[in-house]
C-alpha positions as CSV (number, residue, x, y, z in Angstrom):
1,X,8.3,4.7,2.5
2,X,6.9,7.8,2.9
3,X,4.6,9.0,5.5
4,X,1.3,10.4,3.6
5,X,-1.7,12.4,5.5
6,X,-4.7,10.7,4.3
7,X,-7.4,12.8,6.1
8,X,-8.8,15.4,8.9
9,X,-12.4,15.1,10.6
10,X,-13.4,17.9,12.6
11,X,-16.8,16.9,14.8
12,X,-18.9,19.3,17.0
13,X,-21.4,17.8,18.3
14,X,-25.2,19.4,17.3
15,X,-28.5,19.7,19.2
16,X,-30.4,16.4,19.5
17,X,-29.0,13.8,22.0
18,X,-26.7,12.1,19.0
19,X,-26.5,14.5,16.4
20,X,-23.0,15.1,15.0
21,X,-21.8,17.5,12.7
22,X,-18.5,16.7,10.8
23,X,-16.0,18.7,8.5
24,X,-14.0,17.3,6.2
25,X,-12.1,19.9,4.1
26,X,-14.7,22.1,3.2
27,X,-17.4,19.6,3.1
28,X,-20.2,18.9,5.8
29,X,-21.7,15.5,6.6
30,X,-24.3,15.1,9.4
31,X,-24.2,11.6,11.8
32,X,-26.8,10.8,13.8
33,X,-28.2,7.8,15.4
34,X,-31.8,6.0,14.0
35,X,-35.0,6.8,15.7
36,X,-34.7,3.1,17.0
37,X,-31.0,3.9,19.0
38,X,-32.1,7.2,20.7
39,X,-31.1,9.9,18.0
40,X,-33.2,11.5,15.9
41,X,-32.3,10.2,12.4
42,X,-30.7,13.7,11.3
43,X,-27.6,12.0,9.5
44,X,-26.4,9.2,8.6
45,X,-24.9,6.3,11.2
46,X,-21.6,5.8,12.0
47,X,-21.9,2.4,10.3
48,X,-23.3,3.5,7.6
49,X,-20.5,6.2,7.1
50,X,-18.2,3.4,7.6
51,X,-20.0,1.4,4.7
52,X,-20.0,4.3,2.3
53,X,-16.4,4.9,2.8
54,X,-15.8,1.4,1.4
55,X,-18.3,1.8,-0.9
56,X,-16.6,5.0,-2.8
57,X,-13.4,3.9,-2.5
58,X,-13.9,0.5,-4.2
59,X,-15.6,2.6,-6.9
60,X,-12.8,5.4,-7.3
61,X,-9.8,2.7,-7.2
62,X,-11.8,0.5,-9.7
63,X,-12.5,3.7,-12.1
64,X,-9.0,4.9,-11.5
65,X,-7.6,1.4,-12.3
66,X,-10.1,0.9,-15.6
67,X,-9.0,4.1,-17.1
68,X,-5.5,3.0,-16.8
69,X,-6.3,0.6,-18.6
70,X,-8.2,2.3,-21.4
71,X,-11.4,0.3,-20.4
72,X,-15.2,1.5,-20.3
73,X,-16.7,0.8,-17.3
74,X,-20.2,2.9,-17.8
75,X,-21.5,3.3,-14.1
76,X,-20.4,1.1,-11.5
77,X,-22.9,0.0,-8.7
78,X,-21.6,-0.6,-4.6
79,X,-23.8,-2.0,-2.2
80,X,-21.7,-2.7,1.2
81,X,-23.7,-4.3,4.2
82,X,-22.2,-4.2,7.6
83,X,-24.3,-6.7,10.1
84,X,-23.1,-7.8,13.2
85,X,-22.9,-11.7,13.9
86,X,-22.3,-13.1,17.0
87,X,-19.4,-10.5,18.8
88,X,-18.1,-9.8,15.6
89,X,-19.0,-7.7,11.9
90,X,-19.3,-8.9,8.8
91,X,-18.9,-6.9,5.8
92,X,-20.7,-8.0,2.6
93,X,-19.6,-5.9,-1.1
94,X,-21.4,-6.8,-4.0
95,X,-19.8,-5.1,-7.0
96,X,-22.4,-4.2,-10.2
97,X,-20.5,-3.8,-13.7
98,X,-22.3,-3.0,-16.9
99,X,-22.5,-6.1,-19.3
100,X,-20.0,-4.6,-21.5
101,X,-17.4,-5.7,-19.1
102,X,-15.6,-8.8,-19.9
103,X,-15.0,-11.8,-17.9
104,X,-11.0,-11.2,-17.9
105,X,-11.8,-7.5,-17.1
106,X,-14.2,-8.4,-14.2
107,X,-11.5,-11.4,-12.8
108,X,-9.4,-8.5,-12.7
109,X,-11.4,-6.0,-11.3
110,X,-12.4,-8.4,-8.5
111,X,-8.6,-8.6,-7.6
112,X,-8.4,-4.6,-7.7
113,X,-11.4,-4.2,-5.0
114,X,-10.0,-6.9,-3.0
115,X,-6.2,-4.1,-2.9
116,X,-8.2,-0.7,-2.5
117,X,-6.7,1.3,0.5
118,X,-10.2,1.6,2.5
119,X,-10.4,-2.3,2.2
120,X,-6.6,-2.5,3.1
121,X,-7.4,-0.2,6.4
122,X,-10.1,-2.7,7.2
123,X,-8.7,-5.8,6.3
124,X,-5.1,-5.5,8.6
125,X,-7.0,-3.1,11.9
126,X,-6.0,0.4,12.4
127,X,-4.4,1.3,15.7
128,X,-5.9,4.3,17.2
129,X,-4.3,6.6,19.7
130,X,-6.2,8.6,21.8
131,X,-6.0,11.7,24.1
132,X,-8.2,13.6,25.8
133,X,-7.5,17.5,25.8
């Protein structure tokens, strides 16, 4: 299997206590904790970014699959919720497709949703190597 670089993010802490400025390629994102968590709510929380990543990957993967099959999907809506239950987190994903999508297509797209790259990364767990420079 060939090694493939997937993403690089660069972060500089902001002026508010938990505000973070994140650059990915030419894009800038702002992350922060909500006011209830001691932040200024200047951006999306880290778990919000994780939920957004899963939602985006899900929609993009389903669209790519449907395009290859020549299927017309119409709009795709993905809701992702991350909750802490006891000592662990639980992710719930709901995918809403237009009524024109057939039952057979829905079944296949549900199978594909379980195989999106971010879904697979989250499910298998990923080792993290940390270096303090």
